[in-house]
C-alpha positions as CSV (number, residue, x, y, z in Angstrom):
1,X,-24.6,60.3,14.4
2,X,-22.4,58.4,16.1
3,X,-22.2,55.1,13.4
4,X,-19.7,51.1,13.1
5,X,-19.1,48.7,11.0
6,X,-22.5,47.6,9.5
7,X,-24.9,50.5,10.8
8,X,-27.7,51.2,8.4
9,X,-29.5,54.6,8.0
10,X,-33.0,54.3,7.1
11,X,-35.1,56.9,5.3
12,X,-38.1,57.8,4.3
13,X,-40.3,60.8,3.4
14,X,-42.1,63.3,0.6
15,X,-40.5,65.5,-2.0
16,X,-41.8,68.5,-1.4
17,X,-41.2,71.2,-4.6
18,X,-40.4,74.6,-3.5
19,X,-42.7,77.5,-4.3
20,X,-39.9,78.9,-6.5
21,X,-40.7,75.5,-8.7
22,X,-44.0,74.2,-8.3
23,X,-46.0,75.8,-10.1
24,X,-43.9,74.0,-13.1
25,X,-46.3,70.7,-14.1
26,X,-43.3,69.5,-16.3
27,X,-40.3,67.7,-14.1
28,X,-37.8,67.4,-16.8
29,X,-35.4,66.0,-14.6
30,X,-35.3,66.0,-11.0
31,X,-33.0,64.2,-8.6
32,X,-32.6,64.4,-5.5
33,X,-29.5,62.6,-3.0
34,X,-28.1,62.4,0.5
35,X,-24.7,62.9,1.6
36,X,-22.7,61.4,4.2
37,X,-20.8,64.4,5.6
38,X,-17.8,63.5,8.4
39,X,-16.9,65.7,11.3
40,X,-14.4,68.4,9.4
41,X,-17.2,69.2,7.0
42,X,-16.4,66.7,4.1
43,X,-18.8,64.8,2.1
44,X,-17.3,60.8,2.5
45,X,-20.0,59.1,0.5
46,X,-23.5,60.5,-1.4
47,X,-26.6,58.7,-2.3
48,X,-29.4,59.4,-5.1
49,X,-32.3,59.4,-2.7
50,X,-34.9,60.0,-5.1
51,X,-35.5,60.8,-8.8
52,X,-38.5,61.7,-11.4
53,X,-37.4,61.6,-15.1
54,X,-37.6,62.5,-18.6
55,X,-40.7,64.9,-19.1
56,X,-42.7,63.4,-16.4
57,X,-46.2,65.5,-15.6
58,X,-46.1,66.4,-11.6
59,X,-49.3,64.3,-11.4
60,X,-48.0,61.1,-12.4
61,X,-44.5,61.6,-10.2
62,X,-44.6,59.3,-6.9
63,X,-43.1,61.7,-4.6
64,X,-42.2,59.3,-1.9
65,X,-39.7,57.2,-1.4
66,X,-38.2,54.7,1.7
67,X,-34.4,53.8,0.7
68,X,-31.8,52.1,3.3
69,X,-28.0,52.8,3.1
70,X,-24.7,51.3,4.5
71,X,-23.8,54.2,6.8
72,X,-20.4,55.0,5.9
73,X,-17.9,54.9,9.9
74,X,-16.7,58.3,9.4
75,X,-20.1,60.1,8.7
76,X,-20.9,62.0,11.5
77,X,-24.5,63.9,10.2
78,X,-26.2,63.8,6.8
79,X,-27.1,66.6,4.0
80,X,-29.1,66.6,0.9
81,X,-28.9,68.1,-2.6
82,X,-31.6,68.7,-5.3
83,X,-30.6,69.5,-9.3
84,X,-33.3,69.0,-12.0
85,X,-35.4,71.0,-14.8
86,X,-38.7,71.7,-14.8
87,X,-40.8,73.2,-17.9
88,X,-44.3,74.8,-18.0
89,X,-44.7,72.4,-21.7
90,X,-44.9,72.2,-24.8
91,X,-41.6,74.8,-24.9
92,X,-43.2,77.8,-23.5
93,X,-41.0,78.6,-20.8
94,X,-36.3,78.3,-20.2
95,X,-36.5,77.4,-23.6
96,X,-35.9,74.1,-24.7
97,X,-34.2,72.0,-21.7
98,X,-36.4,74.3,-19.0
99,X,-35.6,75.9,-16.2
100,X,-32.4,74.3,-14.1
101,X,-32.9,74.7,-10.2
102,X,-31.0,73.0,-7.9
103,X,-29.4,73.1,-4.3
104,X,-26.2,72.1,-2.5
105,X,-25.7,70.5,0.7
């Protein structure tokens, strides 16, 4: 990826939950971020790409996203991460706050 001042990156897609968490019907919170990475591996900027919030039933979550961001001049690659909590509902699993899930870039 080569960038110059004024470049914009357009990202669109669909969030698909991994098998390890897709059986949890309640999304207490879930956020996906995009990270702009320099040649030396450092993250030069991060932006929230998608989120689902407060105790949303997964049937009512919009799983698609279209976003655009200014591309940092030092960026040569992008990476993604997610973080959140999921639960079965009704306080049945994972304690009061549910199960924490995350993946770093």
